[in-house]
SETI-943917 format. One record per residue: residue number from 1; chain; x, y, z of N, C-alpha, C in turn. Coordinates in pm, whole numbers, m for minus. Example, Ala and Ser with C-alpha at 12.3 -4.5 7.8 and 13.67 -1.06 7.14 Angstrom:
BEGIN
+-----+----+--------+--------+--------+--------+--------+--------+--------+--------+--------+
!   i ! ch !    npx !    npy !    npz !   capx !   capy !   capz !    cpx !    cpy !    cpz !
+-----+----+--------+--------+--------+--------+--------+--------+--------+--------+--------+
!   1 !  A !   1319 !   m569 !    780 !   1230 !   m450 !    780 !   1320 !   m330 !    780 !
!   2 !  A !   1285 !   m225 !    708 !   1367 !   m106 !    714 !   1290 !      3 !    787 !
+-----+----+--------+--------+--------+--------+--------+--------+--------+--------+--------+
This chain:
BEGIN
+-----+----+--------+--------+--------+--------+--------+--------+--------+--------+--------+
!   i ! ch !    npx !    npy !    npz !   capx !   capy !   capz !    cpx !    cpy !    cpz !
+-----+----+--------+--------+--------+--------+--------+--------+--------+--------+--------+
!   1 !  A !  m4371 !  m3383 !  18292 !  m4286 !  m3302 !  18336 !  m4213 !  m3224 !  18234 !
!   2 !  A !  m4204 !  m3103 !  18201 !  m4155 !  m3016 !  18078 !  m4045 !  m3012 !  18110 !
!   3 !  A !  m3924 !  m3067 !  18011 !  m3800 !  m3038 !  18003 !  m3751 !  m2939 !  17916 !
!   4 !  A !  m3647 !  m2812 !  17961 !  m3609 !  m2720 !  17867 !  m3450 !  m2766 !  17910 !
!   5 !  A !  m3367 !  m2698 !  17788 !  m3240 !  m2698 !  17782 !  m3209 !  m2580 !  17797 !
!   6 !  A !  m3143 !  m2526 !  17872 !  m3106 !  m2361 !  17897 !  m2963 !  m2325 !  17846 !
!   7 !  A !  m2933 !  m2270 !  17766 !  m2797 !  m2220 !  17715 !  m2779 !  m2065 !  17742 !
!   8 !  A !  m2689 !  m2103 !  17878 !  m2675 !  m1941 !  17946 !  m2511 !  m1902 !  17936 !
!   9 !  A !  m2483 !  m1799 !  17938 !  m2365 !  m1755 !  17945 !  m2297 !  m1659 !  18046 !
!  10 !  A !  m2436 !  m1621 !  18154 !  m2388 !  m1621 !  18284 !  m2477 !  m1627 !  18396 !
!  11 !  A !  m2450 !  m1637 !  18524 !  m2576 !  m1676 !  18608 !  m2712 !  m1638 !  18592 !
!  12 !  A !  m2842 !  m1656 !  18603 !  m2939 !  m1641 !  18602 !  m2959 !  m1574 !  18722 !
!  13 !  A !  m2993 !  m1441 !  18704 !  m3062 !  m1362 !  18818 !  m3202 !  m1423 !  18881 !
!  14 !  A !  m3255 !  m1394 !  19010 !  m3379 !  m1431 !  19047 !  m3530 !  m1381 !  18975 !
!  15 !  A !  m3465 !  m1305 !  18890 !  m3575 !  m1213 !  18788 !  m3599 !  m1328 !  18689 !
!  16 !  A !  m3466 !  m1379 !  18634 !  m3454 !  m1465 !  18505 !  m3521 !  m1593 !  18540 !
!  17 !  A !  m3491 !  m1648 !  18706 !  m3551 !  m1782 !  18726 !  m3691 !  m1792 !  18729 !
!  18 !  A !  m3734 !  m1682 !  18772 !  m3881 !  m1639 !  18824 !  m3926 !  m1622 !  18686 !
!  19 !  A !  m3903 !  m1605 !  18550 !  m3927 !  m1596 !  18422 !  m3945 !  m1697 !  18370 !
!  20 !  A !  m3855 !  m1805 !  18381 !  m3794 !  m1902 !  18307 !  m3894 !  m2026 !  18383 !
!  21 !  A !  m3914 !  m2030 !  18518 !  m4012 !  m2096 !  18560 !  m4139 !  m2118 !  18547 !
!  22 !  A !  m4171 !  m1991 !  18500 !  m4338 !  m1956 !  18492 !  m4384 !  m1979 !  18337 !
!  23 !  A !  m4298 !  m1995 !  18262 !  m4307 !  m2023 !  18102 !  m4434 !  m2132 !  18076 !
!  24 !  A !  m4435 !  m2215 !  18153 !  m4510 !  m2324 !  18127 !  m4598 !  m2381 !  18265 !
!  25 !  A !  m4696 !  m2412 !  18257 !  m4829 !  m2437 !  18380 !  m4798 !  m2599 !  18419 !
!  26 !  A !  m4681 !  m2607 !  18409 !  m4642 !  m2748 !  18455 !  m4511 !  m2756 !  18525 !
!  27 !  A !  m4495 !  m2880 !  18626 !  m4339 !  m2901 !  18662 !  m4247 !  m2886 !  18555 !
!  28 !  A !  m4153 !  m2787 !  18581 !  m4005 !  m2800 !  18506 !  m3900 !  m2852 !  18543 !
!  29 !  A !  m3873 !  m2911 !  18457 !  m3715 !  m2963 !  18465 !  m3608 !  m2915 !  18366 !
!  30 !  A !  m3478 !  m2867 !  18394 !  m3414 !  m2800 !  18337 !  m3262 !  m2861 !  18360 !
!  31 !  A !  m3175 !  m2865 !  18219 !  m3057 !  m2898 !  18208 !  m2987 !  m2754 !  18137 !
!  32 !  A !  m2882 !  m2714 !  18207 !  m2815 !  m2601 !  18161 !  m2698 !  m2605 !  18154 !
!  33 !  A !  m2677 !  m2560 !  18009 !  m2538 !  m2557 !  17943 !  m2505 !  m2423 !  17986 !
!  34 !  A !  m2368 !  m2411 !  18067 !  m2315 !  m2274 !  18063 !  m2214 !  m2250 !  17995 !
!  35 !  A !  m2205 !  m2185 !  17906 !  m2114 !  m2146 !  17799 !  m2011 !  m2026 !  17869 !
!  36 !  A !  m1896 !  m2058 !  17862 !  m1792 !  m1990 !  17943 !  m1748 !  m1895 !  17815 !
!  37 !  A !  m1686 !  m1784 !  17859 !  m1643 !  m1636 !  17759 !  m1552 !  m1707 !  17715 !
!  38 !  A !  m1493 !  m1676 !  17515 !  m1393 !  m1731 !  17492 !  m1350 !  m1618 !  17377 !
!  39 !  A !  m1237 !  m1606 !  17377 !  m1163 !  m1509 !  17300 !  m1196 !  m1457 !  17149 !
!  40 !  A !  m1286 !  m1593 !  17068 !  m1327 !  m1579 !  16974 !  m1461 !  m1486 !  16980 !
!  41 !  A !  m1507 !  m1459 !  17054 !  m1621 !  m1362 !  17065 !  m1582 !  m1189 !  17128 !
!  42 !  A !  m1488 !  m1181 !  17158 !  m1437 !  m1056 !  17231 !  m1468 !   m947 !  17143 !
!  43 !  A !  m1433 !   m971 !  17005 !  m1461 !   m823 !  16887 !  m1554 !   m797 !  16891 !
!  44 !  A !  m1678 !   m931 !  16897 !  m1798 !   m903 !  16896 !  m1883 !   m831 !  17040 !
!  45 !  A !  m1798 !   m903 !  17109 !  m1892 !   m838 !  17241 !  m1831 !   m652 !  17226 !
!  46 !  A !  m1692 !   m623 !  17210 !  m1688 !   m496 !  17226 !  m1761 !   m416 !  17099 !
!  47 !  A !  m1790 !   m501 !  17001 !  m1870 !   m379 !  16895 !  m1991 !   m370 !  16966 !
!  48 !  A !  m2042 !   m497 !  17022 !  m2178 !   m488 !  17086 !  m2221 !   m378 !  17170 !
!  49 !  A !  m2089 !   m373 !  17300 !  m2100 !   m250 !  17397 !  m2087 !   m118 !  17314 !
!  50 !  A !  m1986 !   m143 !  17210 !  m1994 !     46 !  17175 !  m2130 !     53 !  17086 !
!  51 !  A !  m2186 !      7 !  17029 !  m2315 !     20 !  16989 !  m2431 !     12 !  17062 !
!  52 !  A !  m2422 !    m36 !  17235 !  m2525 !    m23 !  17281 !  m2497 !    118 !  17402 !
!  53 !  A !  m2372 !    160 !  17358 !  m2324 !    306 !  17424 !  m2257 !    284 !  17549 !
!  54 !  A !  m2198 !    148 !  17596 !  m2124 !     95 !  17703 !  m2013 !     89 !  17706 !
!  55 !  A !  m1934 !    221 !  17671 !  m1805 !    211 !  17606 !  m1711 !    218 !  17746 !
!  56 !  A !  m1776 !    185 !  17854 !  m1658 !    152 !  17973 !  m1645 !     m8 !  17979 !
!  57 !  A !  m1752 !    m71 !  17950 !  m1761 !   m174 !  17937 !  m1675 !   m268 !  17771 !
!  58 !  A !  m1667 !   m155 !  17718 !  m1635 !   m208 !  17605 !  m1436 !   m200 !  17644 !
!  59 !  A !  m1410 !    m99 !  17705 !  m1247 !    m80 !  17721 !  m1213 !   m206 !  17813 !
!  60 !  A !  m1280 !   m245 !  17888 !  m1291 !   m358 !  17963 !  m1288 !   m546 !  17923 !
!  61 !  A !  m1332 !   m528 !  17769 !  m1340 !   m668 !  17741 !  m1238 !   m753 !  17779 !
!  62 !  A !  m1083 !   m659 !  17749 !   m990 !   m760 !  17754 !   m937 !   m805 !  17883 !
!  63 !  A !   m999 !   m741 !  17994 !   m979 !   m790 !  18113 !  m1067 !   m928 !  18170 !
!  64 !  A !  m1176 !   m980 !  18088 !  m1258 !  m1062 !  18106 !  m1194 !  m1190 !  18071 !
!  65 !  A !  m1207 !  m1309 !  18176 !  m1136 !  m1425 !  18180 !  m1210 !  m1488 !  18052 !
!  66 !  A !  m1071 !  m1536 !  18005 !  m1125 !  m1676 !  17852 !  m1044 !  m1806 !  17883 !
!  67 !  A !  m1065 !  m1860 !  17808 !  m1014 !  m2008 !  17783 !  m1022 !  m2044 !  17914 !
!  68 !  A !   m886 !  m2135 !  17940 !   m918 !  m2188 !  18103 !   m956 !  m2122 !  18216 !
!  69 !  A !   m925 !  m1980 !  18233 !   m936 !  m1875 !  18369 !  m1074 !  m1873 !  18334 !
!  70 !  A !  m1181 !  m1882 !  18222 !  m1302 !  m1875 !  18201 !  m1377 !  m1967 !  18292 !
!  71 !  A !  m1306 !  m2096 !  18333 !  m1374 !  m2210 !  18369 !  m1422 !  m2207 !  18509 !
!  72 !  A !  m1330 !  m2144 !  18584 !  m1349 !  m2128 !  18757 !  m1462 !  m2016 !  18724 !
!  73 !  A !  m1508 !  m1924 !  18695 !  m1600 !  m1854 !  18710 !  m1732 !  m1887 !  18606 !
!  74 !  A !  m1716 !  m1985 !  18532 !  m1804 !  m2048 !  18462 !  m1863 !  m2125 !  18557 !
!  75 !  A !  m1792 !  m2249 !  18614 !  m1848 !  m2315 !  18706 !  m1921 !  m2252 !  18846 !
!  76 !  A !  m1869 !  m2144 !  18896 !  m1955 !  m2091 !  19006 !  m2070 !  m2015 !  18946 !
!  77 !  A !  m2099 !  m1955 !  18831 !  m2233 !  m1904 !  18770 !  m2312 !  m2017 !  18761 !
!  78 !  A !  m2271 !  m2106 !  18698 !  m2373 !  m2257 !  18654 !  m2404 !  m2310 !  18824 !
!  79 !  A !  m2307 !  m2321 !  18940 !  m2368 !  m2368 !  19043 !  m2488 !  m2254 !  19108 !
!  80 !  A !  m2448 !  m2135 !  19107 !  m2529 !  m2032 !  19151 !  m2675 !  m2089 !  19071 !
!  81 !  A !  m2665 !  m2082 !  18954 !  m2821 !  m2081 !  18844 !  m2852 !  m2243 !  18907 !
!  82 !  A !  m2805 !  m2336 !  18908 !  m2858 !  m2457 !  18928 !  m2923 !  m2435 !  19061 !
!  83 !  A !  m2870 !  m2384 !  19190 !  m2929 !  m2334 !  19304 !  m3043 !  m2289 !  19312 !
!  84 !  A !  m3064 !  m2197 !  19230 !  m3182 !  m2071 !  19213 !  m3275 !  m2150 !  19171 !
!  85 !  A !  m3257 !  m2245 !  19050 !  m3366 !  m2311 !  18977 !  m3408 !  m2450 !  19082 !
!  86 !  A !  m3369 !  m2476 !  19181 !  m3363 !  m2595 !  19248 !  m3454 !  m2523 !  19364 !
!  87 !  A !  m3398 !  m2422 !  19392 !  m3515 !  m2333 !  19546 !  m3611 !  m2304 !  19472 !
!  88 !  A !  m3644 !  m2296 !  19348 !  m3774 !  m2229 !  19251 !  m3877 !  m2385 !  19247 !
!  89 !  A !  m3813 !  m2479 !  19293 !  m3859 !  m2623 !  19280 !  m3874 !  m2680 !  19161 !
!  90 !  A !  m3769 !  m2660 !  19104 !  m3772 !  m2738 !  18978 !  m3631 !  m2834 !  18963 !
!  91 !  A !  m3625 !  m2948 !  18916 !  m3540 !  m3029 !  18886 !  m3415 !  m2954 !  18800 !
!  92 !  A !  m3288 !  m2947 !  18837 !  m3179 !  m2896 !  18725 !  m3074 !  m2965 !  18741 !
!  93 !  A !  m3010 !  m2988 !  18657 !  m2844 !  m3019 !  18630 !  m2771 !  m2970 !  18548 !
!  94 !  A !  m2676 !  m2942 !  18510 !  m2633 !  m2869 !  18435 !  m2458 !  m2911 !  18401 !
!  95 !  A !  m2385 !  m2860 !  18301 !  m2282 !  m2871 !  18263 !  m2199 !  m2772 !  18217 !
!  96 !  A !  m2034 !  m2730 !  18209 !  m2001 !  m2641 !  18120 !  m1969 !  m2686 !  17970 !
!  97 !  A !  m2002 !  m2597 !  17890 !  m1996 !  m2637 !  17751 !  m1798 !  m2626 !  17737 !
!  98 !  A !  m1772 !  m2748 !  17678 !  m1672 !  m2766 !  17626 !  m1664 !  m2819 !  17455 !
!  99 !  A !  m1594 !  m2759 !  17396 !  m1598 !  m2731 !  17237 !  m1719 !  m2683 !  17184 !
! 100 !  A !  m1752 !  m2709 !  17085 !  m1858 !  m2657 !  17002 !  m2005 !  m2695 !  17087 !
! 101 !  A !  m2073 !  m2501 !  17145 !  m2162 !  m2552 !  17197 !  m2316 !  m2584 !  17121 !
! 102 !  A !  m2325 !  m2576 !  17016 !  m2452 !  m2620 !  16905 !  m2414 !  m2737 !  16904 !
! 103 !  A !  m2285 !  m2853 !  16922 !  m2303 !  m2999 !  16898 !  m2345 !  m3062 !  17025 !
! 104 !  A !  m2319 !  m2980 !  17142 !  m2336 !  m3031 !  17271 !  m2500 !  m3009 !  17282 !
! 105 !  A !  m2554 !  m2878 !  17289 !  m2681 !  m2873 !  17251 !  m2749 !  m2952 !  17194 !
! 106 !  A !  m2733 !  m2984 !  17063 !  m2823 !  m3100 !  16980 !  m2793 !  m3215 !  17072 !
! 107 !  A !  m2694 !  m3285 !  17115 !  m2665 !  m3410 !  17170 !  m2748 !  m3401 !  17296 !
! 108 !  A !  m2740 !  m3296 !  17413 !  m2843 !  m3318 !  17518 !  m3000 !  m3313 !  17487 !
! 109 !  A !  m3078 !  m3262 !  17387 !  m3191 !  m3243 !  17349 !  m3249 !  m3371 !  17298 !
! 110 !  A !  m3143 !  m3439 !  17211 !  m3170 !  m3570 !  17146 !  m3157 !  m3672 !  17278 !
! 111 !  A !  m3054 !  m3678 !  17361 !  m3058 !  m3756 !  17465 !  m3153 !  m3751 !  17550 !
! 112 !  A !  m3215 !  m3657 !  17623 !  m3283 !  m3637 !  17701 !  m3462 !  m3615 !  17674 !
! 113 !  A !  m3445 !  m3610 !  17525 !  m3578 !  m3566 !  17491 !  m3647 !  m3446 !  17519 !
! 114 !  A !  m3577 !  m3327 !  17530 !  m3601 !  m3185 !  17570 !  m3742 !  m3161 !  17496 !
! 115 !  A !  m3813 !  m3081 !  17551 !  m3953 !  m3008 !  17500 !  m3920 !  m2886 !  17419 !
! 116 !  A !  m3812 !  m2824 !  17452 !  m3777 !  m2653 !  17421 !  m3597 !  m2656 !  17472 !
! 117 !  A !  m3562 !  m2548 !  17375 !  m3436 !  m2504 !  17418 !  m3462 !  m2357 !  17434 !
! 118 !  A !  m3450 !  m2301 !  17560 !  m3402 !  m2162 !  17602 !  m3294 !  m2083 !  17591 !
! 119 !  A !  m3227 !  m1997 !  17524 !  m3142 !  m1959 !  17532 !  m3153 !  m1841 !  17576 !
! 120 !  A !  m3089 !  m1786 !  17674 !  m3088 !  m1705 !  17789 !  m2946 !  m1582 !  17747 !
! 121 !  A !  m2976 !  m1489 !  17734 !  m2829 !  m1408 !  17668 !  m2867 !  m1268 !  17668 !
! 122 !  A !  m2722 !  m1195 !  17689 !  m2722 !  m1071 !  17679 !  m2756 !  m1047 !  17517 !
! 123 !  A !  m2784 !   m886 !  17490 !  m2834 !   m857 !  17338 !  m2658 !   m855 !  17274 !
! 124 !  A !  m2658 !   m918 !  17173 !  m2553 !   m918 !  17063 !  m2581 !   m901 !  16940 !
! 125 !  A !  m2573 !   m705 !  16916 !  m2658 !   m652 !  16836 !  m2596 !   m737 !  16696 !
! 126 !  A !  m2464 !   m775 !  16655 !  m2417 !   m783 !  16552 !  m2432 !   m915 !  16531 !
! 127 !  A !  m2447 !   m999 !  16584 !  m2459 !  m1151 !  16583 !  m2590 !  m1182 !  16517 !
! 128 !  A !  m2679 !  m1111 !  16617 !  m2833 !  m1123 !  16573 !  m2871 !  m1023 !  16438 !
! 129 !  A !  m2803 !   m948 !  16420 !  m2811 !   m883 !  16279 !  m2814 !   m993 !  16170 !
! 130 !  A !  m2689 !  m1053 !  16172 !  m2632 !  m1142 !  16065 !  m2698 !  m1281 !  16102 !
! 131 !  A !  m2823 !  m1334 !  16199 !  m2858 !  m1432 !  16243 !  m2775 !  m1524 !  16299 !
! 132 !  A !  m2687 !  m1474 !  16340 !  m2530 !  m1598 !  16376 !  m2525 !  m1610 !  16540 !
! 133 !  A !  m2624 !  m1535 !  16595 !  m2658 !  m1598 !  16759 !  m2670 !  m1702 !  16764 !
! 134 !  A !  m2652 !  m1741 !  16931 !  m2716 !  m1902 !  16916 !  m2847 !  m1952 !  16918 !
! 135 !  A !  m2935 !  m1867 !  16954 !  m3076 !  m1916 !  16930 !  m3095 !  m1899 !  16747 !
! 136 !  A !  m3074 !  m1815 !  16690 !  m3086 !  m1869 !  16560 !  m3012 !  m1954 !  16506 !
! 137 !  A !  m2908 !  m1971 !  16490 !  m2834 !  m2092 !  16492 !  m2876 !  m2241 !  16539 !
! 138 !  A !  m2932 !  m2224 !  16672 !  m2976 !  m2361 !  16718 !  m3098 !  m2415 !  16643 !
! 139 !  A !  m3169 !  m2307 !  16623 !  m3289 !  m2304 !  16548 !  m3272 !  m2405 !  16427 !
! 140 !  A !  m3190 !  m2409 !  16378 !  m3142 !  m2486 !  16267 !  m3081 !  m2639 !  16305 !
! 141 !  A !  m3049 !  m2649 !  16395 !  m2975 !  m2762 !  16440 !  m3062 !  m2882 !  16546 !
! 142 !  A !  m3143 !  m2819 !  16621 !  m3223 !  m2902 !  16728 !  m3377 !  m2892 !  16596 !
! 143 !  A !  m3428 !  m3034 !  16678 !  m3560 !  m3017 !  16657 !  m3681 !  m2999 !  16742 !
! 144 !  A !  m3662 !  m2901 !  16820 !  m3744 !  m2862 !  16923 !  m3751 !  m2725 !  16931 !
! 145 !  A !  m3856 !  m2637 !  16961 !  m3878 !  m2513 !  16971 !  m3772 !  m2447 !  17021 !
! 146 !  A !  m3698 !  m2313 !  16974 !  m3600 !  m2259 !  17055 !  m3648 !  m2121 !  17077 !
! 147 !  A !  m3638 !  m2100 !  17212 !  m3688 !  m1921 !  17293 !  m3572 !  m1869 !  17308 !
! 148 !  A !  m3589 !  m1764 !  17239 !  m3454 !  m1638 !  17282 !  m3502 !  m1520 !  17367 !
! 149 !  A !  m3451 !  m1547 !  17511 !  m3484 !  m1456 !  17613 !  m3375 !  m1373 !  17610 !
! 150 !  A !  m3402 !  m1234 !  17680 !  m3290 !  m1188 !  17699 !  m3255 !  m1133 !  17882 !
! 151 !  A !  m3148 !  m1202 !  17918 !  m3095 !  m1184 !  18047 !  m3117 !  m1039 !  18137 !
! 152 !  A !  m3160 !  m1044 !  18280 !  m3148 !   m951 !  18349 !  m3077 !   m945 !  18446 !
! 153 !  A !  m2968 !   m852 !  18436 !  m2833 !   m827 !  18537 !  m2928 !   m794 !  18675 !
! 154 !  A !  m2822 !   m831 !  18750 !  m2835 !   m835 !  18919 !  m2897 !   m674 !  18911 !
! 155 !  A !  m2807 !   m589 !  18855 !  m2827 !   m440 !  18895 !  m2978 !   m396 !  18828 !
! 156 !  A !  m3059 !   m479 !  18716 !  m3188 !   m423 !  18696 !  m3276 !   m514 !  18784 !
! 157 !  A !  m3243 !   m606 !  18842 !  m3309 !   m671 !  18977 !  m3312 !   m556 !  19090 !
! 158 !  A !  m3205 !   m543 !  19094 !  m3187 !   m452 !  19226 !  m3282 !   m328 !  19203 !
! 159 !  A !  m3308 !   m274 !  19072 !  m3413 !   m172 !  19025 !  m3519 !   m178 !  19057 !
! 160 !  A !  m3599 !   m315 !  19017 !  m3707 !   m338 !  19037 !  m3760 !   m344 !  19170 !
! 161 !  A !  m3671 !   m413 !  19259 !  m3683 !   m468 !  19436 !  m3693 !   m308 !  19495 !
! 162 !  A !  m3670 !   m154 !  19431 !  m3659 !    m52 !  19491 !  m3799 !     24 !  19473 !
+-----+----+--------+--------+--------+--------+--------+--------+--------+--------+--------+
């Protein structure tokens, strides 16, 4: 069985699940690490929104739940993601990230003997430019391949289904 650690910041869409479950030609097992949103990345999210021309999103970044308020949405997102992975025939467990995500990632990779790490994220232009995004930083922290994929929104999924 091929074991992947999925580091995510939003619930997986059906398209995302289809993509990650077909990356390899063998049975898949996933450990999902759901990283709740935090105030420390609000400025970077706003800059990314502006750079991507998503001005409406930039205006509403301050409305996003953070800290303890972000735990409930993160728990629901994790539950949704685990359900979709299991429905796709995969083993899947997960947890919400508390503390520094890369420290947890490394300990999980070591503990379960993961074959790879998949960071599934929205584009983060500023962080990627400076190689401060999760995937770039994880490559220096874990001893397995790190794959970076861009998450699909439910809106994109609806467009594909039309």
